[in-house]
C-alpha positions as CSV (number, residue, x, y, z in Angstrom):
1,M,0.0,0.0,0.0
2,E,2.8,2.4,0.8
3,D,4.4,1.8,-2.6
4,L,1.0,2.5,-4.3
5,D,0.5,5.7,-2.3
6,R,4.0,6.8,-3.2
7,L,3.5,6.1,-6.9
8,Y,0.2,7.9,-6.8
9,H,1.7,11.0,-5.3
10,E,4.7,10.8,-7.7
11,R,2.6,10.4,-10.8
12,P,3.0,13.0,-13.6
13,K,0.4,15.8,-13.1
14,N,-1.1,17.4,-16.2
15,H,-2.6,20.8,-15.2
16,L,-4.4,21.1,-18.6
17,V,-6.4,17.9,-17.9
18,R,-7.3,19.1,-14.4
19,L,-8.4,22.5,-15.7
20,S,-10.4,20.8,-18.5
21,L,-12.2,18.6,-16.0
22,L,-13.0,21.6,-13.8
23,A,-14.3,23.5,-16.8
24,M,-16.4,20.6,-17.9
25,I,-17.9,20.3,-14.3
26,A,-18.6,24.1,-14.3
27,L,-20.2,23.9,-17.7
28,I,-22.5,21.0,-16.7
29,A,-23.5,22.8,-13.5
30,G,-24.1,26.1,-15.4
31,T,-26.3,24.4,-18.1
32,W,-28.2,22.6,-15.3
33,I,-28.9,25.8,-13.4
34,F,-29.5,28.2,-16.2
35,G,-31.1,25.8,-18.6
36,N,-34.3,25.4,-16.5
37,F,-33.6,21.7,-16.0
38,V,-34.6,21.8,-12.4
39,E,-38.4,21.5,-12.2
40,T,-40.2,23.4,-9.5
41,E,-43.5,21.5,-9.8
42,N,-43.7,18.2,-7.9
43,T,-45.2,15.8,-10.3
44,N,-45.9,12.1,-9.6
45,R,-43.3,10.7,-11.9
46,L,-43.5,7.2,-10.5
47,A,-47.3,7.0,-11.2
48,N,-46.7,8.3,-14.8
49,V,-44.0,5.6,-15.4
50,E,-46.2,2.9,-14.1
51,R,-49.1,4.0,-16.3
52,F,-46.9,4.2,-19.3
53,L,-45.4,0.8,-18.8
54,N,-48.8,-0.7,-18.3
55,E,-49.9,0.9,-21.7
56,L,-46.9,-0.8,-23.4
57,R,-48.4,-4.2,-22.6
58,P,-50.6,-5.7,-25.3
59,Y,-54.1,-4.3,-24.9
60,P,-55.8,-7.6,-24.0
61,L,-53.2,-8.0,-21.1
62,Q,-53.5,-4.5,-19.6
63,D,-54.6,-4.6,-16.0
64,R,-54.4,-8.4,-15.8
65,N,-51.8,-11.1,-15.4
66,F,-49.5,-11.8,-18.3
67,D,-50.6,-14.7,-20.6
68,L,-48.2,-15.8,-23.3
69,S,-50.9,-17.3,-25.5
70,I,-52.9,-14.1,-25.5
71,A,-49.7,-12.0,-26.2
72,L,-48.7,-14.3,-29.1
73,S,-52.3,-14.1,-30.6
74,W,-52.3,-10.3,-30.3
75,S,-48.8,-10.0,-31.9
76,S,-49.8,-12.4,-34.7
77,D,-52.9,-10.4,-35.5
78,L,-50.9,-7.1,-35.5
79,I,-48.2,-8.5,-37.8
80,D,-50.8,-9.9,-40.3
81,E,-52.8,-6.6,-40.3
82,K,-49.9,-4.1,-40.4
83,G,-46.5,-5.6,-39.6
84,W,-45.6,-7.6,-42.7
85,E,-46.5,-4.8,-45.2
86,A,-44.8,-2.1,-43.1
87,M,-41.7,-4.2,-42.6
88,S,-41.5,-5.1,-46.3
89,T,-41.9,-1.5,-47.3
90,T,-39.4,-0.2,-44.9
91,L,-36.9,-2.9,-45.9
92,A,-37.5,-2.2,-49.6
93,I,-37.0,1.6,-49.1
94,S,-33.8,1.0,-47.2
95,V,-32.3,-1.5,-49.6
96,A,-33.1,0.6,-52.7
97,A,-31.7,3.7,-51.0
98,I,-28.4,2.1,-49.8
99,V,-27.8,0.5,-53.2
100,L,-28.2,3.8,-54.9
101,A,-26.1,5.5,-52.2
102,G,-23.4,2.8,-52.6
103,I,-23.2,3.3,-56.4
104,W,-23.2,7.1,-56.3
105,G,-20.9,7.3,-53.3
106,T,-18.3,5.0,-54.8
107,L,-18.4,6.8,-58.1
108,L,-17.9,10.1,-56.3
109,A,-15.2,8.7,-54.0
110,L,-12.8,7.9,-56.8
111,P,-12.4,11.5,-58.2
112,A,-12.5,12.8,-54.6
113,A,-9.5,10.7,-53.6
114,R,-6.4,12.7,-54.2
115,N,-4.1,9.7,-54.9
116,I,-6.5,8.6,-57.7
117,T,-6.8,12.0,-59.4
118,A,-3.1,12.8,-59.0
119,G,-2.1,9.8,-60.9
120,F,-0.6,7.9,-57.8
121,T,2.4,10.2,-57.6
122,Y,3.7,12.6,-55.0
123,D,3.9,15.4,-57.5
124,P,1.3,18.2,-57.0
125,P,-1.7,17.5,-59.3
126,K,-2.4,19.8,-62.2
127,L,-5.0,22.4,-62.1
128,L,-7.6,20.2,-63.8
129,W,-7.2,17.4,-61.2
130,T,-7.3,20.0,-58.4
131,L,-10.6,21.3,-59.7
132,I,-11.9,17.7,-60.0
133,V,-11.0,16.9,-56.4
134,G,-12.3,20.2,-55.1
135,T,-15.6,20.0,-57.0
136,T,-16.3,16.4,-56.1
137,R,-15.6,17.1,-52.4
138,L,-17.9,20.1,-52.5
139,V,-20.6,17.9,-54.0
140,L,-20.1,15.3,-51.2
141,I,-20.3,18.0,-48.6
142,F,-23.5,19.4,-50.1
143,L,-25.2,16.0,-50.3
144,R,-24.5,15.1,-46.6
145,A,-25.0,18.6,-45.3
146,I,-28.7,18.5,-46.1
147,P,-30.6,16.1,-43.7
148,E,-32.7,13.3,-45.1
149,Y,-35.9,15.0,-43.8
150,V,-35.2,18.1,-45.9
151,W,-34.5,16.1,-49.0
152,A,-37.6,14.1,-48.4
153,F,-39.8,17.2,-48.0
154,L,-38.4,18.7,-51.2
155,L,-38.8,15.5,-53.2
156,L,-42.3,15.0,-51.8
157,A,-43.4,18.2,-53.4
158,L,-41.9,17.1,-56.7
159,L,-42.8,13.3,-56.8
160,G,-45.9,13.1,-54.6
161,P,-46.6,10.8,-51.7
162,T,-44.9,7.7,-53.0
163,A,-41.9,5.7,-51.8
164,W,-39.5,7.5,-54.1
165,P,-39.1,10.7,-52.1
166,A,-37.9,8.5,-49.1
167,V,-35.6,6.4,-51.3
168,L,-34.0,9.3,-53.1
169,A,-33.7,11.4,-49.9
170,L,-31.9,8.6,-48.1
171,A,-29.8,7.8,-51.2
172,L,-28.6,11.4,-51.7
173,H,-27.7,12.0,-48.0
174,N,-25.9,8.7,-47.6
175,S,-24.1,8.9,-50.9
176,G,-22.4,12.0,-49.5
177,I,-21.4,10.1,-46.4
178,I,-20.3,7.0,-48.2
179,G,-18.4,9.0,-50.8
180,K,-16.5,11.0,-48.1
181,L,-15.6,7.9,-46.0
182,S,-14.6,5.8,-49.1
183,A,-12.4,8.6,-50.4
184,E,-10.6,8.8,-47.1
185,V,-10.0,5.0,-47.2
186,I,-8.7,5.1,-50.7
187,E,-6.3,7.9,-49.8
188,D,-5.0,5.9,-46.9
189,L,-4.0,2.9,-49.0
190,P,-0.3,2.2,-49.3
191,R,1.1,4.0,-52.2
192,E,3.9,1.5,-53.0
193,Q,1.7,-0.9,-54.9
194,L,-0.2,1.8,-56.7
195,R,3.1,3.4,-57.8
196,S,4.5,0.1,-59.0
197,L,1.4,-0.5,-61.2
198,T,1.7,3.1,-62.5
199,S,5.4,2.5,-63.4
200,I,4.5,-0.5,-65.7
201,G,1.9,1.6,-67.6
202,A,-1.4,0.5,-65.9
203,S,-4.3,2.9,-66.4
204,R,-6.3,4.4,-63.6
205,L,-9.1,2.0,-64.2
206,Q,-6.8,-1.0,-64.1
207,I,-5.2,0.2,-60.9
208,V,-8.6,0.8,-59.3
209,M,-9.8,-2.7,-60.2
210,A,-6.5,-4.5,-59.5
211,A,-5.3,-2.7,-56.4
212,V,-7.7,-0.2,-54.9
213,A,-10.9,-2.3,-54.9
214,P,-9.5,-5.5,-53.3
215,A,-7.7,-3.5,-50.6
216,A,-10.5,-1.1,-49.8
217,L,-13.4,-3.5,-50.1
218,P,-13.6,-4.7,-46.5
219,R,-13.8,-1.2,-45.1
220,L,-16.2,0.0,-47.8
221,L,-18.5,-2.9,-47.0
222,L,-18.4,-1.9,-43.3
223,F,-19.5,1.6,-44.2
224,F,-22.1,0.2,-46.6
225,F,-23.8,-2.0,-44.1
226,Y,-23.5,0.6,-41.3
227,R,-25.3,3.2,-43.4
228,W,-27.8,0.6,-44.4
229,E,-28.7,0.2,-40.7
230,T,-29.1,3.9,-40.6
231,C,-31.3,3.8,-43.7
232,V,-33.6,1.3,-42.0
233,R,-34.0,3.6,-39.0
234,E,-34.5,6.7,-41.2
235,A,-36.9,4.9,-43.5
236,T,-39.0,4.2,-40.4
237,V,-39.0,7.9,-39.5
238,L,-39.6,9.1,-43.1
239,G,-42.7,6.8,-43.2
240,M,-44.4,9.5,-41.1
241,L,-44.6,11.5,-44.3
242,G,-47.4,9.3,-45.4
243,I,-45.6,6.2,-46.9
244,V,-47.1,3.0,-45.6
245,S,-44.0,1.8,-43.7
246,L,-43.3,1.2,-40.1
247,G,-43.1,5.0,-39.4
248,F,-46.5,5.5,-40.9
249,W,-48.1,3.0,-38.5
250,I,-46.0,4.1,-35.6
251,Q,-47.2,7.7,-36.1
252,D,-50.8,6.4,-36.5
253,A,-50.5,4.4,-33.2
254,R,-49.0,7.4,-31.4
255,A,-51.8,9.7,-32.6
256,R,-54.4,7.3,-31.3
257,N,-52.5,6.7,-28.0
258,F,-52.1,3.0,-28.8
259,Y,-48.7,2.7,-27.1
260,D,-48.7,-1.1,-27.2
261,E,-49.0,-1.1,-31.0
262,M,-46.4,1.7,-31.2
263,F,-43.9,-0.2,-29.1
264,F,-44.4,-3.4,-30.9
265,L,-43.8,-1.7,-34.3
266,I,-40.7,-0.1,-33.0
267,L,-39.5,-3.6,-32.0
268,L,-40.1,-4.8,-35.5
269,G,-37.8,-2.0,-36.8
270,A,-35.2,-3.0,-34.3
271,F,-35.5,-6.6,-35.5
272,I,-34.8,-5.6,-39.1
273,V,-31.7,-3.7,-37.9
274,M,-30.4,-6.7,-36.0
275,I,-30.9,-8.9,-39.0
276,G,-28.9,-6.4,-41.0
277,D,-26.1,-6.5,-38.5
278,V,-25.9,-10.3,-38.7
279,V,-25.8,-10.2,-42.5
280,S,-23.1,-7.4,-42.3
281,T,-21.0,-9.5,-40.0
282,L,-21.2,-12.6,-42.2
283,V,-20.5,-10.8,-45.4
284,R,-17.5,-8.9,-44.0
285,A,-16.1,-12.2,-42.5
286,Y,-16.4,-13.9,-45.9
287,V,-14.6,-11.0,-47.6
288,R,-11.8,-11.1,-45.1
289,R,-11.4,-14.8,-45.6
290,A,-11.5,-14.5,-49.4
291,S,-8.9,-11.7,-49.4
């Protein structure tokens, strides 16, 4: 114990870290005090929580003991009535959106990567390549800077209440994100192999297919499936615009105060995301073994 106490007192002391911690504590205290987070009214929160948890139970089981057979029957009826259609629509929107985003993002990532446009050399790129890199990166910034909801509202006015506003909104926003991340991955690839292929006269397309794609594919698949999970969640939310997906029925249940249905539909959306995570893990493991 004496050695531990001695080492503790002799440890290097970083005053910047201590000041940062004190500033963070002061900032939290200030926001708590001046942000009106402290409520003056004494509300019965426990009663509200108990009421809300009871309303999350299936309607036939509220205010009675839990019965698995009744719960399964209620769940089956809800899935047949709304669940399958809503899940299939949500899944279709997310898959269509991420496929388009993957294609657009990858195509934009290649000219946005400086080592591709510069010809895989350390020499400064010419003005033309500089303009290509800058313009492409500005396009990627523009695409990801506008939220999916804003894209969806704009496209809804153009295309009407169909699934396409949600698909294109998700595709445009996520193509900016995938393009940015993919360009960074491509730029971080080892230059030696790229330079060696350049030295023997390989074209940019040949270098991309022979060296860039195999090396970057595992990371690109990781981004692809992660953004697909995001598309599933956002497709659920965008369904509130009137598209008959999970979001549409979640909003409908919330408007009617059917919290049991709302909670069950939210769980269905989480189930789709978990299935996507399993598929992502299997695909990336297969790609790692193959490479």
